[in-house]
Backbone bond lengths (Angstrom), bond angles and torsions (degrees), N, CA, C in turn:
res aa  C-N    CA-C-N  psi(-1)  N-CA   C-N-CA  omega(-1)  CA-C   N-CA-C  phi
1 M - - - 1.461 - - 1.525 109.45 -
2 T 1.301 116.39 147.78 1.457 119.56 -175.75 1.518 111.30 -133.73
3 Q 1.326 115.07 159.99 1.452 122.80 171.11 1.517 106.66 -132.49
4 N 1.331 115.52 123.99 1.470 120.35 -176.23 1.526 111.54 55.67
5 G 1.334 115.06 35.14 1.449 119.42 177.60 1.513 115.39 82.61
6 Q 1.330 117.38 0.07 1.472 120.80 -179.58 1.518 110.16 -110.66
7 P 1.343 117.71 145.92 1.465 118.88 172.23 1.520 109.14 -62.65
8 A 1.330 115.99 142.61 1.467 120.06 -174.64 1.520 111.32 -120.49
9 I 1.323 115.63 143.73 1.457 121.58 174.88 1.526 109.23 -127.85
10 A 1.324 115.62 153.82 1.458 122.37 173.02 1.518 108.22 -96.27
11 L 1.328 115.91 141.54 1.465 120.77 -177.72 1.517 109.74 -135.86
12 T 1.325 116.30 125.61 1.466 120.91 171.46 1.526 108.71 -100.52
13 G 1.326 116.16 156.39 1.464 119.81 179.25 1.511 113.44 71.30
14 A 1.322 117.21 22.44 1.462 120.97 -171.67 1.522 113.96 -68.28
15 T 1.319 118.20 -17.42 1.466 120.03 -179.39 1.524 112.01 -96.47
16 G 1.333 117.59 -1.22 1.457 120.65 -179.49 1.514 112.66 -90.11
17 F 1.312 115.78 -176.28 1.461 123.01 -177.23 1.522 112.05 -56.71
18 V 1.311 117.48 -58.09 1.463 120.78 -179.76 1.526 110.60 -71.41
19 G 1.325 116.29 -42.12 1.456 120.25 -176.56 1.516 113.92 -59.71
20 Q 1.323 117.55 -38.21 1.464 120.04 178.28 1.528 110.97 -63.10
21 A 1.321 116.26 -39.85 1.464 120.27 178.66 1.530 110.38 -66.98
22 V 1.338 117.15 -39.21 1.462 120.79 178.66 1.527 110.05 -66.09
23 L 1.323 116.97 -41.37 1.461 120.73 178.03 1.521 110.94 -59.15
24 D 1.318 116.72 -47.16 1.465 120.83 178.64 1.528 111.12 -59.70
25 E 1.327 115.95 -45.55 1.459 120.97 -177.84 1.530 110.97 -65.84
26 A 1.325 117.14 -41.39 1.460 120.63 -179.39 1.529 110.70 -62.95
27 L 1.321 116.79 -40.88 1.462 120.17 178.49 1.523 110.98 -65.60
28 M 1.324 116.90 -40.95 1.463 120.06 178.63 1.527 111.52 -65.51
29 A 1.346 115.97 -28.11 1.465 120.88 179.75 1.526 112.03 -82.38
30 G 1.321 116.73 -0.60 1.457 120.05 176.24 1.507 116.29 93.73
31 Y 1.335 117.39 12.80 1.453 120.80 178.37 1.530 111.35 -87.61
32 A 1.324 115.40 149.68 1.460 121.30 159.17 1.526 105.72 -89.18
33 V 1.322 117.00 145.16 1.464 120.33 -174.02 1.526 110.34 -125.46
34 R 1.310 115.00 130.40 1.467 121.61 168.70 1.521 105.62 -101.77
35 A 1.321 116.77 116.17 1.471 121.67 -169.14 1.525 110.98 -120.04
36 L 1.314 115.64 129.58 1.459 122.05 -179.52 1.522 110.49 -78.30
37 T 1.321 117.35 135.99 1.465 120.96 179.11 1.522 110.07 -149.70
38 R 1.307 115.49 146.34 1.462 119.97 177.36 1.526 111.92 -87.81
39 R 1.324 116.22 -20.89 1.468 120.28 -175.13 1.521 110.84 -126.69
40 E 1.315 115.08 160.64 1.456 121.06 176.95 1.526 109.97 -57.55
41 Q 1.336 116.34 137.86 1.459 121.36 -179.29 1.528 109.66 -126.02
42 P 1.319 117.28 152.18 1.466 119.63 177.52 1.527 110.81 -64.74
43 E 1.317 115.86 146.28 1.449 120.39 179.30 1.529 110.64 -63.77
44 R 1.317 114.65 146.95 1.454 120.33 -179.60 1.524 108.70 -148.32
45 D 1.309 116.92 137.99 1.459 120.71 -179.06 1.523 110.96 -57.21
46 N 1.323 115.76 133.33 1.468 123.79 175.35 1.525 113.54 67.37
47 V 1.335 116.11 17.31 1.469 120.59 175.37 1.525 108.89 -120.69
48 Q 1.314 116.47 124.98 1.459 122.67 173.86 1.519 107.79 -108.10
49 W 1.326 116.28 107.22 1.462 120.31 179.31 1.524 109.28 -77.79
50 V 1.324 116.16 131.97 1.456 122.32 179.62 1.519 108.29 -114.72
51 R 1.326 116.59 113.83 1.467 119.98 -179.31 1.526 110.45 -71.90
52 G 1.317 116.02 130.59 1.451 119.61 178.74 1.514 111.69 156.50
53 E 1.312 115.56 -164.64 1.465 121.63 -179.68 1.519 109.32 -156.27
54 L 1.314 116.27 171.22 1.460 120.93 -175.04 1.527 113.15 -65.32
55 A 1.320 116.60 -21.26 1.463 119.72 179.08 1.517 112.04 -82.38
56 D 1.324 117.51 -9.45 1.466 123.25 -175.30 1.528 109.44 -102.82
57 R 1.320 117.14 102.10 1.457 121.40 -176.46 1.527 112.29 -63.40
58 A 1.320 117.15 -33.81 1.466 119.95 -179.39 1.526 110.76 -64.58
59 S 1.331 116.43 -40.94 1.465 119.01 -179.75 1.527 110.82 -70.12
60 L 1.327 117.89 -30.56 1.464 120.39 177.23 1.532 110.86 -71.54
61 A 1.313 116.17 -33.63 1.465 119.39 175.05 1.524 109.94 -63.70
62 E 1.322 116.78 -39.56 1.460 120.91 177.70 1.527 110.97 -70.64
63 L 1.324 116.92 -38.74 1.460 121.83 -179.90 1.520 111.45 -58.90
64 T 1.307 116.87 -39.81 1.464 121.10 -173.28 1.530 113.04 -91.86
65 R 1.309 117.66 4.75 1.472 120.44 -179.48 1.529 110.58 -70.09
66 G 1.325 115.98 121.78 1.453 121.24 174.00 1.514 116.01 75.99
67 V 1.347 117.98 17.80 1.462 119.61 -179.67 1.527 110.13 -105.07
68 E 1.325 115.72 163.79 1.461 120.18 178.46 1.521 112.25 -106.99
69 A 1.331 116.84 -11.12 1.469 120.61 -178.93 1.525 109.01 -163.44
70 A 1.325 115.34 164.30 1.464 121.07 175.31 1.524 109.37 -129.84
71 I 1.326 115.21 141.09 1.469 121.90 170.81 1.519 106.48 -113.72
72 H 1.308 115.93 114.54 1.466 121.49 -174.39 1.530 109.83 -99.49
73 V 1.331 114.92 97.05 1.461 121.41 -178.60 1.523 111.29 -97.35
74 A 1.319 117.31 -33.78 1.465 121.52 -172.97 1.522 111.71 -58.05
75 G 1.307 115.09 142.48 1.455 120.78 177.18 1.509 110.67 -176.48
76 V 1.306 115.66 168.52 1.463 122.50 179.68 1.520 108.69 -103.04
77 I 1.336 117.16 120.80 1.464 119.85 178.40 1.525 111.82 -103.62
78 N 1.327 116.52 -16.89 1.462 121.79 176.54 1.520 108.78 -134.65
79 A 1.316 116.51 130.41 1.461 121.23 177.23 1.527 108.29 -150.78
80 P 1.335 117.60 150.10 1.464 119.56 -178.68 1.523 114.07 -72.25
81 D 1.347 116.75 -17.21 1.466 119.20 -179.24 1.525 109.67 -156.73
82 A 1.338 115.56 175.47 1.461 121.01 -177.56 1.519 112.11 -62.44
83 A 1.320 116.89 -32.70 1.465 120.56 -178.74 1.520 111.32 -62.28
84 G 1.326 117.14 -35.15 1.456 120.50 178.76 1.512 112.19 -64.94
85 F 1.335 116.35 -41.43 1.469 120.12 176.79 1.531 110.73 -68.21
86 E 1.324 116.44 -39.77 1.461 120.58 -179.83 1.527 111.03 -60.89
87 A 1.322 116.46 -45.36 1.464 120.35 -178.62 1.518 111.57 -65.30
88 G 1.339 116.65 -45.25 1.454 119.79 -175.16 1.508 114.58 -77.35
89 N 1.332 116.38 -40.49 1.462 119.67 -171.48 1.524 114.82 -99.91
90 V 1.309 116.86 -27.28 1.461 119.84 -177.84 1.535 110.89 -99.97
91 T 1.318 116.20 -60.52 1.468 119.23 -179.37 1.522 111.28 -62.97
92 G 1.333 117.18 -40.29 1.460 120.31 178.51 1.514 112.25 -60.73
93 T 1.330 116.36 -42.73 1.462 120.20 177.96 1.518 111.16 -65.49
94 L 1.328 117.24 -42.52 1.461 121.24 178.40 1.524 111.10 -59.70
95 N 1.334 116.68 -42.74 1.464 119.84 179.85 1.524 111.78 -61.57
96 L 1.341 116.79 -39.30 1.461 119.79 179.60 1.536 110.51 -70.75
97 I 1.321 116.58 -39.60 1.473 119.86 176.16 1.527 109.96 -57.06
98 E 1.326 116.53 -47.05 1.462 120.48 -177.77 1.521 111.42 -65.00
99 A 1.341 116.59 -36.65 1.465 119.35 177.15 1.521 110.99 -64.70
100 M 1.326 116.58 -39.69 1.469 120.98 179.16 1.530 110.50 -66.04
101 V 1.322 116.69 -44.23 1.468 120.38 -179.86 1.528 110.22 -62.27
102 A 1.333 116.11 -43.68 1.464 120.41 -179.84 1.521 111.66 -61.93
103 R 1.317 117.54 -34.68 1.462 122.11 -179.91 1.532 112.45 -82.93
104 G 1.322 117.18 -12.07 1.455 119.77 -177.00 1.518 112.93 73.41
105 I 1.331 116.48 28.71 1.472 121.53 179.95 1.523 107.72 -102.35
106 P 1.322 118.84 116.69 1.465 119.45 -169.46 1.524 116.63 -84.89
107 R 1.334 118.92 -31.91 1.467 120.21 -165.60 1.519 112.35 -85.24
108 F 1.337 116.79 123.21 1.469 122.66 -175.66 1.526 108.56 -135.97
109 V 1.335 116.46 116.94 1.466 122.44 175.50 1.528 107.30 -106.36
110 H 1.304 115.53 120.09 1.465 121.27 -172.43 1.527 111.46 -112.47
111 V 1.318 116.78 123.78 1.466 121.48 175.65 1.524 108.53 -88.36
112 S 1.311 115.62 108.68 1.455 121.85 178.61 1.525 108.67 -102.39
113 S 1.315 117.65 -135.02 1.461 121.99 -177.71 1.520 109.06 -163.54
114 L 1.340 115.98 150.83 1.461 119.31 173.30 1.527 111.45 -58.14
115 S 1.326 116.71 -24.27 1.460 119.73 -179.76 1.523 112.11 -61.37
116 A 1.339 117.42 -20.78 1.467 120.24 178.60 1.526 111.40 -66.00
117 R 1.356 117.89 -17.97 1.465 120.90 176.21 1.519 111.95 -70.47
118 E 1.333 115.04 -25.26 1.478 121.17 -175.99 1.525 108.94 -128.12
119 P 1.337 117.44 65.57 1.464 119.67 -173.53 1.520 114.71 -64.82
120 G 1.321 116.87 -19.40 1.457 118.70 179.87 1.515 114.19 -77.20
121 L 1.321 117.29 -11.02 1.469 120.13 -176.42 1.517 113.65 -78.49
122 S 1.335 116.76 -33.67 1.462 119.14 -172.24 1.517 110.61 -152.46
123 D 1.327 115.41 155.64 1.463 120.28 174.96 1.529 110.14 -63.25
124 Y 1.324 116.53 -35.16 1.457 120.57 177.64 1.525 110.51 -60.47
125 G 1.331 116.30 -50.39 1.454 120.36 179.29 1.520 112.44 -61.24
126 T 1.334 116.12 -39.34 1.461 120.54 177.44 1.518 110.91 -59.60
127 S 1.329 116.40 -44.90 1.463 120.30 -177.86 1.525 111.15 -66.69
128 K 1.328 117.19 -38.89 1.465 119.34 179.13 1.530 110.86 -67.89
129 A 1.319 117.59 -39.14 1.463 120.60 177.32 1.526 110.77 -63.51
130 R 1.322 116.48 -39.60 1.469 120.26 178.85 1.527 111.15 -66.57
131 S 1.324 116.63 -37.68 1.471 119.00 178.78 1.527 110.46 -65.07
132 E 1.329 116.97 -37.00 1.456 120.74 177.65 1.530 110.82 -63.97
133 K 1.311 117.16 -42.31 1.465 120.68 -179.26 1.515 111.24 -62.55
134 L 1.322 116.68 -39.29 1.459 120.27 178.49 1.519 110.72 -61.66
135 L 1.324 116.20 -43.74 1.455 119.89 -178.42 1.527 111.19 -67.11
136 K 1.324 116.07 -42.76 1.470 119.73 179.98 1.529 112.13 -63.77
137 A 1.334 116.39 -28.42 1.467 120.64 179.71 1.526 112.45 -83.68
138 S 1.316 117.38 -7.36 1.463 121.66 -177.31 1.530 110.74 -84.12
139 P 1.331 117.43 167.10 1.467 120.57 176.97 1.528 113.25 -84.93
140 L 1.326 117.23 6.51 1.459 121.17 -174.62 1.529 112.44 -76.65
141 D 1.317 114.83 160.17 1.468 122.91 172.97 1.526 106.11 -89.23
142 W 1.318 116.59 98.26 1.465 120.53 -168.74 1.516 113.13 -112.66
143 T 1.329 114.03 155.48 1.466 123.03 165.65 1.517 106.99 -137.63
144 I 1.321 116.29 134.48 1.468 121.99 178.91 1.522 108.67 -108.22
145 V 1.323 115.75 134.92 1.465 121.43 176.80 1.524 108.26 -119.18
146 R 1.326 115.50 124.92 1.473 121.75 177.88 1.530 108.66 -109.21
147 P 1.321 117.87 90.14 1.464 118.48 -179.30 1.521 111.08 -71.93
148 P 1.335 116.41 150.72 1.465 120.31 168.37 1.529 108.12 -81.69
149 A 1.315 117.84 -155.52 1.472 120.85 177.97 1.531 109.32 -60.84
150 I 1.324 115.80 128.53 1.464 121.85 -177.57 1.525 108.66 -106.58
151 Y 1.330 115.89 133.57 1.462 119.77 177.86 1.520 109.10 -132.93
152 G 1.319 115.48 167.83 1.458 120.84 177.89 1.512 110.81 143.06
153 P 1.325 117.70 177.71 1.463 121.84 179.16 1.529 111.51 -54.33
154 R 1.318 115.94 139.79 1.465 126.58 178.64 1.528 113.26 83.53
155 D 1.333 118.31 -7.98 1.461 119.51 -179.59 1.525 111.07 -67.83
156 K 1.335 115.98 135.78 1.467 121.09 -179.59 1.523 112.71 -108.29
157 E 1.329 117.26 -3.16 1.461 120.61 -177.39 1.530 110.76 -93.58
158 I 1.341 116.99 -67.86 1.467 119.96 178.52 1.532 110.31 -65.80
159 F 1.326 116.79 -19.66 1.471 121.18 174.50 1.523 111.65 -49.69
160 E 1.335 116.62 -35.97 1.467 119.93 -178.58 1.530 110.77 -59.54
161 L 1.338 117.72 -32.21 1.464 120.87 179.03 1.528 110.82 -73.38
162 F 1.324 117.31 -36.44 1.466 120.63 175.29 1.528 109.68 -62.68
163 R 1.310 116.30 -42.79 1.470 120.07 -179.17 1.528 110.38 -64.87
164 A 1.329 116.53 -41.20 1.458 119.47 178.27 1.529 110.75 -64.77
165 A 1.347 116.29 -40.57 1.466 120.31 -179.21 1.521 111.15 -59.90
166 R 1.306 116.40 -32.65 1.462 119.56 179.31 1.530 111.15 -62.55
167 W 1.334 115.42 -28.13 1.469 120.18 179.78 1.518 112.25 -95.45
168 G 1.352 116.10 5.84 1.459 118.96 170.83 1.508 116.77 97.61
169 F 1.343 117.58 10.01 1.465 118.79 177.25 1.523 109.00 -149.50
170 V 1.331 115.80 154.29 1.468 120.91 176.63 1.522 108.22 -135.59
171 P 1.336 117.95 114.23 1.467 120.70 178.16 1.527 110.92 -85.08
172 V 1.328 116.75 128.29 1.467 122.24 178.73 1.518 108.62 -141.30
173 P 1.326 118.17 159.95 1.466 119.31 173.43 1.524 110.30 -55.20
174 A 1.318 115.74 141.31 1.465 120.92 -171.35 1.524 113.16 -62.19
175 E 1.313 116.96 -34.51 1.456 120.11 -176.75 1.519 110.00 -130.10
176 G 1.319 114.86 157.09 1.456 118.58 171.49 1.513 113.94 119.81
177 R 1.326 113.49 171.49 1.453 122.56 179.39 1.520 108.63 -134.67
178 A 1.315 115.36 154.92 1.460 120.36 -179.31 1.520 109.88 -149.48
179 S 1.307 115.85 149.82 1.458 121.62 171.05 1.519 108.73 -92.55
180 V 1.335 115.82 160.30 1.463 121.40 178.04 1.518 108.95 -137.88
181 I 1.326 115.66 164.83 1.456 121.35 176.05 1.524 109.16 -152.32
182 H 1.323 116.09 141.33 1.458 120.66 176.42 1.525 108.86 -76.38
183 V 1.317 116.35 142.34 1.457 121.04 -175.02 1.520 112.33 -60.03
184 E 1.333 117.83 -32.52 1.467 119.47 -179.45 1.523 111.49 -71.47
185 D 1.321 117.63 -35.69 1.459 120.31 175.01 1.530 110.30 -65.23
186 L 1.330 116.74 -42.30 1.457 120.53 178.50 1.524 110.46 -63.11
187 A 1.328 117.26 -44.86 1.458 121.00 -179.45 1.523 111.24 -59.89
188 R 1.319 116.26 -42.40 1.462 120.40 -179.96 1.531 110.38 -62.29
189 L 1.334 116.45 -40.91 1.464 120.40 177.63 1.529 110.91 -61.55
190 L 1.312 117.77 -46.61 1.460 120.81 -176.50 1.520 111.75 -62.41
191 V 1.314 116.46 -38.66 1.465 119.90 179.23 1.524 110.72 -70.08
192 V 1.333 116.87 -39.47 1.465 120.22 175.69 1.529 110.11 -60.26
193 L 1.316 117.24 -43.04 1.460 121.38 -178.15 1.519 112.26 -67.30
194 A 1.326 117.55 -28.12 1.464 120.73 -179.08 1.520 111.25 -60.57
195 R 1.324 116.52 -27.34 1.465 119.90 179.10 1.528 111.06 -70.42
196 G 1.338 116.27 -30.37 1.453 120.92 178.43 1.514 112.79 76.43
197 A 1.301 115.63 153.02 1.465 122.57 177.08 1.520 107.07 -174.52
198 G 1.314 116.23 161.90 1.453 119.92 -177.43 1.507 113.86 -59.42
199 R 1.347 117.01 -29.35 1.465 119.86 -175.90 1.529 112.26 -81.32
200 V 1.316 117.06 -9.07 1.468 118.31 -177.85 1.524 112.62 -118.90
201 S 1.311 117.99 -16.49 1.455 120.62 -179.14 1.528 110.54 -68.21
202 G 1.332 115.01 136.05 1.454 120.12 178.86 1.513 114.31 68.00
203 Q 1.342 116.49 24.09 1.465 121.25 -177.90 1.530 111.21 -114.32
204 T 1.319 115.29 152.96 1.468 121.97 173.07 1.521 107.30 -116.85
205 F 1.338 116.29 120.44 1.458 121.78 -175.43 1.522 111.53 -113.26
206 E 1.336 114.51 147.65 1.467 122.04 175.28 1.531 107.74 -124.86
207 P 1.331 117.63 89.95 1.473 121.15 -177.04 1.522 111.37 -83.64
208 D 1.332 115.84 159.45 1.462 119.97 176.09 1.523 109.27 -156.58
209 D 1.324 116.24 -166.51 1.464 121.33 -177.48 1.519 113.28 -83.21
210 G 1.329 116.86 -0.17 1.451 120.88 179.07 1.512 114.83 91.17
211 K 1.336 118.60 2.66 1.464 121.12 -179.67 1.530 109.65 -81.94
212 P 1.321 118.37 114.70 1.460 120.60 -179.79 1.526 111.89 -57.71
213 Q 1.305 115.99 136.24 1.474 123.04 178.83 1.525 113.44 67.25
214 G 1.316 117.03 8.84 1.457 119.67 175.97 1.519 113.86 65.64
215 W 1.319 115.04 -155.43 1.464 123.06 -176.82 1.517 110.28 -118.69
216 G 1.329 117.04 134.90 1.454 119.78 167.33 1.522 108.07 -64.39
217 N 1.322 117.20 145.68 1.461 119.52 -178.82 1.526 112.17 -56.38
218 D 1.325 116.16 -41.31 1.466 119.67 179.39 1.529 110.82 -69.76
219 E 1.329 116.61 -36.09 1.469 121.53 178.76 1.521 110.57 -63.14
220 L 1.322 116.80 -43.32 1.460 120.63 179.64 1.525 110.36 -67.23
221 A 1.321 116.74 -37.78 1.464 120.01 177.86 1.521 111.00 -60.86
222 R 1.319 116.62 -42.48 1.468 119.53 178.71 1.525 111.41 -67.14
223 A 1.339 116.70 -35.81 1.461 120.23 178.45 1.521 111.08 -64.80
224 I 1.323 116.73 -38.83 1.465 120.40 176.25 1.521 110.08 -65.10
225 G 1.329 115.85 -40.37 1.465 119.56 177.02 1.516 111.67 -61.01
226 M 1.332 117.07 -43.59 1.458 120.89 178.73 1.524 111.05 -61.62
227 A 1.337 116.15 -37.81 1.463 120.12 179.02 1.523 111.10 -63.86
228 M 1.327 115.69 -27.59 1.461 121.17 178.13 1.524 112.08 -92.41
229 G 1.335 116.95 3.16 1.458 119.99 -178.83 1.512 112.79 73.14
230 R 1.324 116.93 29.00 1.462 121.86 -178.07 1.531 109.93 -127.25
231 R 1.325 114.23 163.47 1.465 121.36 168.42 1.525 106.55 -118.96
232 P 1.301 116.39 80.23 1.461 119.61 -170.93 1.531 113.29 -74.77
233 K 1.292 114.97 157.76 1.459 121.03 170.83 1.522 107.38 -78.38
234 V 1.321 116.67 130.19 1.464 121.22 179.42 1.523 108.78 -90.45
235 L 1.317 116.14 120.97 1.460 121.40 179.73 1.526 108.85 -100.63
236 G 1.315 117.58 105.62 1.456 121.50 178.47 1.519 110.75 -82.05
237 L 1.319 116.77 117.38 1.460 121.52 -175.34 1.523 110.99 -102.39
238 S 1.312 116.34 128.90 1.458 121.47 175.70 1.531 109.35 -73.55
239 R 1.324 115.52 169.17 1.471 117.91 177.44 1.524 110.25 -61.16
240 K 1.326 116.81 -38.07 1.462 119.21 179.34 1.526 110.51 -61.93
241 S 1.334 116.55 -40.54 1.470 120.10 178.85 1.523 111.04 -65.45
242 L 1.339 116.88 -39.97 1.458 120.62 178.16 1.528 111.05 -64.06
243 E 1.319 116.06 -39.10 1.462 119.81 178.39 1.532 110.99 -67.22
244 M 1.335 116.64 -37.02 1.469 119.52 176.00 1.532 110.38 -64.33
245 A 1.345 115.68 -39.49 1.463 119.81 177.73 1.523 110.62 -64.44
246 A 1.326 116.50 -36.87 1.463 120.64 179.01 1.525 110.76 -65.36
247 R 1.323 116.53 -41.94 1.468 119.48 178.40 1.522 111.01 -63.48
248 A 1.328 115.96 -41.09 1.467 120.14 179.48 1.525 110.58 -65.43
249 D 1.337 116.94 -43.44 1.461 120.54 179.93 1.521 110.32 -63.23
250 R 1.315 116.89 -40.31 1.458 121.14 178.55 1.529 110.40 -63.13
251 F 1.327 115.72 -39.20 1.474 120.03 -179.67 1.531 111.00 -63.64
252 F 1.346 115.65 -43.55 1.461 119.41 -174.90 1.529 113.77 -84.96
253 R 1.345 117.03 -35.09 1.470 119.03 -174.98 1.524 114.21 -114.85
254 G 1.318 117.42 -0.18 1.458 120.71 176.31 1.514 112.53 57.93
255 T 1.341 116.58 -132.93 1.459 120.79 -178.20 1.528 112.95 -70.27
256 K 1.328 117.85 -8.71 1.465 121.21 177.63 1.531 112.41 -92.57
257 A 1.318 116.51 5.55 1.466 120.63 -179.75 1.514 111.03 -59.80
258 K 1.336 116.58 138.57 1.462 121.43 177.29 1.524 111.33 -91.11
259 M 1.322 116.99 -37.83 1.457 120.18 176.43 1.523 108.00 -91.75
260 T 1.321 116.11 103.00 1.454 122.16 -179.36 1.524 109.93 -108.53
261 M 1.319 116.98 168.85 1.456 120.00 176.14 1.529 110.22 -62.48
262 D 1.323 116.27 -35.51 1.462 120.41 178.10 1.522 110.51 -63.07
263 R 1.322 116.56 -43.85 1.462 120.18 179.87 1.520 110.88 -69.89
264 A 1.324 117.69 -35.15 1.464 120.65 177.60 1.527 110.19 -60.28
265 A 1.335 116.83 -40.86 1.462 120.90 178.87 1.526 110.38 -65.25
266 Y 1.330 115.94 -41.30 1.461 120.88 -179.88 1.524 110.48 -65.01
267 L 1.333 117.01 -48.46 1.464 120.96 -175.74 1.519 112.24 -66.40
268 S 1.306 117.10 -26.88 1.467 120.67 -176.76 1.519 113.08 -74.48
269 H 1.313 117.36 -15.26 1.463 119.82 179.43 1.535 108.70 -67.29
270 P 1.331 118.16 134.51 1.467 120.01 -171.46 1.529 116.12 -80.71
271 D 1.335 118.42 -9.47 1.470 118.65 -173.19 1.528 111.66 -132.40
272 W 1.323 115.19 96.34 1.463 120.90 172.05 1.523 109.34 -117.70
273 V 1.328 115.47 43.54 1.463 122.57 176.33 1.528 108.11 -94.77
274 V 1.315 116.88 136.03 1.460 120.09 -179.93 1.520 110.50 -64.18
275 S 1.324 115.24 153.57 1.461 120.96 178.92 1.523 110.42 -87.93
276 P 1.321 118.04 129.87 1.477 119.86 175.69 1.521 112.57 -57.88
277 D 1.324 116.63 -28.93 1.468 120.73 -179.81 1.528 112.12 -68.78
278 A 1.334 116.50 -17.77 1.461 120.64 -178.94 1.533 111.71 -107.37
279 A 1.327 116.44 19.39 1.455 120.28 -179.04 1.532 110.81 -69.90
280 V 1.333 115.79 148.41 1.462 120.80 174.58 1.533 108.22 -71.25
281 P 1.328 119.43 135.46 1.470 120.12 177.30 1.526 110.69 -55.04
282 A 1.306 116.96 132.75 1.463 121.67 -175.63 1.531 113.81 -55.55
283 P 1.351 119.30 -37.65 1.467 117.56 178.20 1.522 113.66 -65.39
284 V 1.343 116.63 -20.85 1.463 121.12 -179.52 1.518 111.05 -83.08
285 W 1.338 116.66 -44.99 1.471 121.02 -174.85 1.519 109.81 -164.40
286 Q 1.323 115.65 145.10 1.452 122.60 170.36 1.527 108.16 -142.31
287 P 1.341 118.05 146.52 1.471 119.20 177.87 1.521 110.58 -66.35
288 R 1.309 115.74 147.05 1.462 121.02 179.67 1.523 112.65 -113.18
289 I 1.320 117.71 -20.30 1.464 120.64 -171.48 1.525 110.45 -103.61
290 A 1.333 116.18 112.71 1.461 120.94 174.92 1.522 108.58 -66.21
291 T 1.317 117.02 137.38 1.458 119.93 -171.20 1.521 112.85 -63.22
292 Q 1.320 118.63 -39.51 1.471 119.35 178.21 1.530 110.25 -58.46
293 D 1.337 116.68 -43.15 1.462 120.46 178.65 1.527 110.85 -67.77
294 G 1.335 115.59 -41.92 1.458 119.57 -179.56 1.513 113.04 -64.69
295 L 1.334 116.68 -39.33 1.463 120.18 177.99 1.523 111.12 -64.48
296 K 1.326 116.28 -41.74 1.458 120.25 179.64 1.523 111.22 -63.87
297 A 1.336 116.71 -43.62 1.463 121.06 179.04 1.523 110.97 -65.96
298 T 1.328 116.46 -36.09 1.466 120.48 178.32 1.520 110.94 -66.50
299 A 1.325 116.06 -43.74 1.466 119.87 177.15 1.528 110.47 -59.27
300 Q 1.327 116.17 -41.97 1.460 120.17 179.06 1.526 110.98 -62.97
301 W 1.330 116.98 -38.90 1.467 120.66 178.27 1.527 110.32 -63.38
302 Y 1.329 116.56 -44.11 1.464 119.68 178.29 1.533 110.88 -58.97
303 L 1.310 116.11 -42.19 1.465 120.33 -179.19 1.523 110.97 -67.60
304 E 1.327 116.80 -46.24 1.461 120.36 -178.17 1.520 112.44 -65.19
305 N 1.322 116.08 -30.68 1.465 119.86 -179.42 1.528 112.42 -96.79
306 K 1.335 114.69 10.83 1.477 122.30 173.29 1.525 113.19 60.43
307 W 1.340 114.98 32.73 1.465 119.07 170.04 1.527 108.88 -78.16
308 L 1.323 116.28 -25.05 1.465 121.03 -179.58 1.524 109.00 -116.92
């Protein structure tokens, strides 16, 4: 299906950190994009903004009009309770699936999370695992992507570690390893997958920066420090310390707290390294951005945009 002679895709979460990168990549790849938004957005060539949200079936029907595929980026990463994750990640995904089925549009690329591998650890992981099950049970031509920690310009999560590094310390979970990926590499993968192919249909992928065995938490903290031109002290936090931080954040920021008990449980898990068995086939996609280079460029972006 096309709009103005261009193939068109539907995109949720287009105004967020990952979604903005996907929007840019999709436009560079020659797509017209129908993008869901809750607020008025500036006009942009080949972008049709659709006012609405995942809970609004009418807006999803409009979002999917005339497209050949959907990339579902939108989701809830912080919520005060399980119901918040259920509404954003499970019901929202179901509503989009139903809109796609009603329109007869088969291709669905779903951004999940590594947390779906361990749904018992957190409400967030539970909700992502449930969203995956809904998609797998649907008649759609689906691909699921479980990114590890995502970093890059505009990120507000790992940004907190860059800000801490500037003051000479980086707090991380005391033990464990994790994989990472630059947002532009992830965006490129999602757009490639939107085209669909036999090697990606019905698959669940765990992409990363290509570093075998991922990064030790302390190793990544030092790399962030180097990107900031510092040699920071690495503060290894136990699960108890993370839970204390969550209580403090809840006290000061209420429902807007970023460090929650749910996130403390997630962060305390020692293994968030992608599985080699879930790697994207090399002919389909490979990461291009080395993490040391990406971290340095991200730090520079924060400085130039006066986030730091």
